[in-house]
N, C-alpha and C positions, 0 to 999 in steps of 0.2 A: 021223981020219976026218972028211972035210968034212961040214958040216950040210947038210941038203937045202935047194935053192933054192925060196923063196917064189913062186909065181905069183899075179900080180893078177889080179883078176877083172874082167871087163868093166864092170861097174856102177861100180867104183871108179873107173876111167878115165875114165868118161863124166862122173861127178861134178865131177872136178877140172877137165875142159875147160868145163864149164858155169861155174863159179866163176870160172876165169880169164876167160871171155868176158863174164860179168857186171861184174868189175872194169873191163875196158877200156872196156865202155859207161858205166859210171858216170863214170871219168875223162873220157871224151870229152863226156859231159853237162856235167860241170862245168866244163870249159874253154869249152864252148859258152855257158854262162851267164855266165861270167866275161867273157868277151870282148862279149857283147851288152850288159851292164851299162857297161862301158866306152864301147862305142860311143853308148850312148844319153845318157851323161853329156857326151860330146863333142859332140853332135849340135846341142844349141842354139847352142854358141858358133860351130860351122860356119855354122848358118843365120844368125846375127846378122850375121857379116862377109860373108855371100853378098848380104844385102839392102843395098843401099845407096841412101841417100835423095838424089834430085835436087835440085840447089839452084843460085840464080843467086847471084854474089859480086861484089864491088866493092870497089877498093883507096882507102882513104882519101886525100883530096887535101888540099893547102895553099891556102887561100884568105883574101880579105879579109873581116873579120867587123866589123861596127860593133854596138855594144850597142843594143838596142832593146827595147821593151815593147810589147807587143799585147794590148789589150782591148778589149770590146765596149763601145760608148757609145751614148748616147741622143740624138737631133737634137731641139733646143729651138729656138723662134723666137728673133728678136733682140729683138723686144719682144712681149709676150703681156698684153693689157689688158682687165680687166673694166670695162665701161661702166656706172656707176650713175646713176640719176635724181636730180636735185638738186631736184626740186619735186613737188608734189601735184598730181592732176588726172588727167582722163580722156584717154586715147590717141586722138587725132583721126586722124591720118594715120600710115602707115609707108612710109619711102621706102629700105628695105634688106632684101635678102634674103641668106640663106647663101650664100657662097661670092662674093659680089659684092664688087669691089674698090672701096675708097672713098679719097678723098684728106683729107688733115687739113683739118677745118672742115666737111665735106659733112654735111648733116643726114641723121639716121637715121631719126628718127621726131620728131612733134610733138605736144605735151599741149595741151589746152584752154589758151587764153592769154587769156580776156576779162576775167577779174579781173585780171592781171598788166598788160593794156594800159591798163585803167582806172586803176590805181594809179600807173602810168608817166605817163599824162596829168597825173594830179593833182600829182606830185612836179614835172614841168615847171612848172606854173602856179605852185607855191609858190615854186621857184626863181626864176622870173622876177619875182615879187611882192617877194621879198627883195633882190633885185638892185636893182629900182627904188627901194626905200625906202632903201638904203644908199648909192645915188648922190644921193639928195635930201638925205640928211643929210650926207654929204660936202661937198656944196655950202654948206649952210647952216653946217657948222662952219669953212670957211673963211673966211666971211663975219663970223664971231662971232656968229651968232644961237643956235646950239645948243651945248652943253657937249660936250667931247671923250669923255665917258663915253657920251653918247647915241649919238654915232657909233660908237663901239666896239661898243655892243650891238646896232646894225643889221648891223655886219661879221661878229658871231658869228650872227646870225639868218640872214644870207646862207650863211655855212659850213654851218650846219645844215640848210638847206635843200638844198644841192649835195650833202651827204651823201646826205640822204632820195632825191635823183633817183639817185644812183650804185646805190643798193640796189635801187630800182624798176626801172633798167636792167638789173641782174643778173637779178632775179626773171622779168623778161619774156625775156631771153635764155636763162633756164634751162628754157622751154618748149619749147625746140627742142634735143632731144639730138643733139649733133654728134661726129663721128668726131674723137678726140683725136690719132690718128695716121694715118700713110698706110699702109693694110693691107688685109686681107682679112677679111670678115665670117666667122666660124666658128660664131657661134650669136647668135639673137635670142629673147628669152624672152616678150615680150609681143606682143600683137595689138590691133587698133583695139577701142576700147570697153572697155578694161581700165584699171582704176585704178592708178596709181603712186605711190610715196611716196618721200620723200627717203632715199637709200642703197639702194634695190631695184636689183637687178641687172638691166638691160634688154637687154644685148648682150655680145659678146666679139669683140674683133680681134687679129690678129695680123699682124707685119711680118716678112715672110720675105725681104726683101731681103738680109739676112745671117742667118746660123744661128749657133748655139751647140751644140756637142757637147760632153755632160758624160761623163767616163769616170771610173769607181773603179778607182784604182792602189793595189795591195798595198804595204804599208809598207817592204818589201825593195827595191821598186823606184822608189819615188818619190824617192828621193835624186837620181836621175839626170835628174829632169825638171826643169824651170825655164822660166819666161816668156820667149817669143820662140823656143822651140825649134820645129822644123818636125815635123807631123804628117801622115803618109800616110793618107787616109781611103777607105775603100771600102764597097760595100753591096750586098746581094743585089737591090735594087731596079734598079741599072744595073749588071749584071755585066760587068767586064772593063773598067771605067772607074776611073782612080786620080785623086783629089782631094787638095788640099794646104791644110792648115789651119795657123795658128800657135797656141800655147800663150797663152792669156791671163792664166790665173791659177791655182794650185795651193794648195789650201786648207792652212790652218796647223793643222787640226783633224782627226782622224780620225772616222770613224763608229764604230758598235758592232764590225763585223766587221773593224775594222783597216784600212780602206781610206781613200784621200784623193781628194778630188773634184778632178778636174783639168778646167778649161774651155779648150775650143780653139775659135777662131771661123774663119769663112770666109765670103766671098761666095757666096751661093745661086747655082750656075751656071745660065746659061739653056739650055733643051733638056733638061737633066737635073736638074730642080730636086728639091731635098730638102723633104719635109714635116715639120711638128713632130709628134714622138712616134715617127720611124723609128728603126731601130737601123743603126748604122755601126760598122765595124771600124776602130779607130784603133791605129796605130802609130808611138810616138815613137821618133824615130831619134836616138841619141847623136852627138856632134860626133868623136869619137874611133875611128879604125879600126885594127885590128890583123891580122897573118897568123897563122892557126890551121889546125889539121888538122880536116877536114870529111868527114863520112859520110853518105849519104842517112837522112833520117829514118825511112823505111820499115825500116832494119835494127835499129831499137831494139826491145828484147824487153822488157816489163815497162813500168814507169810512168816518168815522168820524174823522180821523185825518187829511184827506185832504177833506174837504166838499167844496162841489160846488152845484149851482142851476142853473136853466135855467131862465132867465128874458126876457119877452116879451116887445119889443119897437118896434113901426113902423110895426107892423106884422110879425115881424123877432124874432127870439130867439136868445139870448145871454148867454153865459157860464160865470157864475161870480163866483169867489171863494171868500167864506165867512169865517169869524172866528165863531165857534160855541161854545156856553156856556153849560149851565145846560139843562137837559132835564126836561121838565113838562108834564107828561102825553104823551100824543099824538104830543106834540109840542115842539120844538127845538128852544133855545134862540140862537139870531144873536147878537154878539158884534160888528161885522165890515162887511160891504159889501153890505148893503142893506138899503134901506129908506121906509118909511111908504107908498109912491106913488108907489111903485114897484109893478109888477104883477109877481108872481113867478108860474111856472109850477107846478102842482099838480099830474098831470096824462098825460101820453103819452110822457114824456121825454126820455124814452127809444129809441125812433125814432127819436130824434132831434140830430142836430149838430150845430156845431157854424154857425150862418148866415142861419138855416132852416126856410123857410117861414110857417107860421102856421095860422091858424084860431081858435080862441077861442069859444070853445063850451059853456062852462058855467063858471062863475065866483063863486067860493064857497067861504064860511066864513073861517076865518083863524083857527078856533076852529076845 
């Protein structure tokens, strides 16, 4: 006998349909969440590669480099003289002004000379009397009328009188303060009516027909500098002009900051003269030249002590450390780290990092 068939109620069928639909919705939701998470993880990388930084590049070039040292120097006068009084008295007249040019021996000021002039006249009289006595005794000694010792005493008296005359002439001459050199008056410290004393500074003069340029060179570079070397000189006072000087001396003793004083000399040019105290850029040029790899100075990233550049390869920027040598104008010598076929970023490198995607706007010449 067959068992009776069980009939499902409408309620149980509906429940199974709801459960199945819920499972489908849950699986779909899980798939959506998983795909969204995967896309979000991949989105930054896609965005990174989509944004390319525009840069300009240049290829390293081979050029001639000469060792050189560039430092800032200070211009000094060929001669700088403080003029001191050698007498005591009241200043009676002044014949020099600041900025006035004087020849050697010209009077700058005069001190009261009344006492000195009187002493000079007295010395002249004493010298004349001593000479007369010596001549008379010399004649008498030749005739045998006086002893030789008496004649010698008159000779010593004459020499003493001549010495007094020389001293008196010097004291009188010192009342007129004169220019010891040909040059320009830069200072006058006394006026008419002032009392001056021996050793007191009354004026200053400089001779700027030639100039000295004093430069402090680091100890690592001073070995390449020697007397007679050519020096290229420029200054902001006369932009665009290049002057030439010659090294006259190199100090054998360093200062406390381990720099050595190098002195160069040159004629002061007419029309574009240098003045004492000006700054000047001095470039000491070596005698030997060599062929080296050169890149634009603006491509350098970081400091000269730790030089780096960005090199483009496969559309990506790579940070490369180099060994830098001498500077040649606006270009920098590269001793190690680059090849002639490399492309070096010369503008836009401030936005770059290692591995940054780039687009090359323009390839510039290495010069």
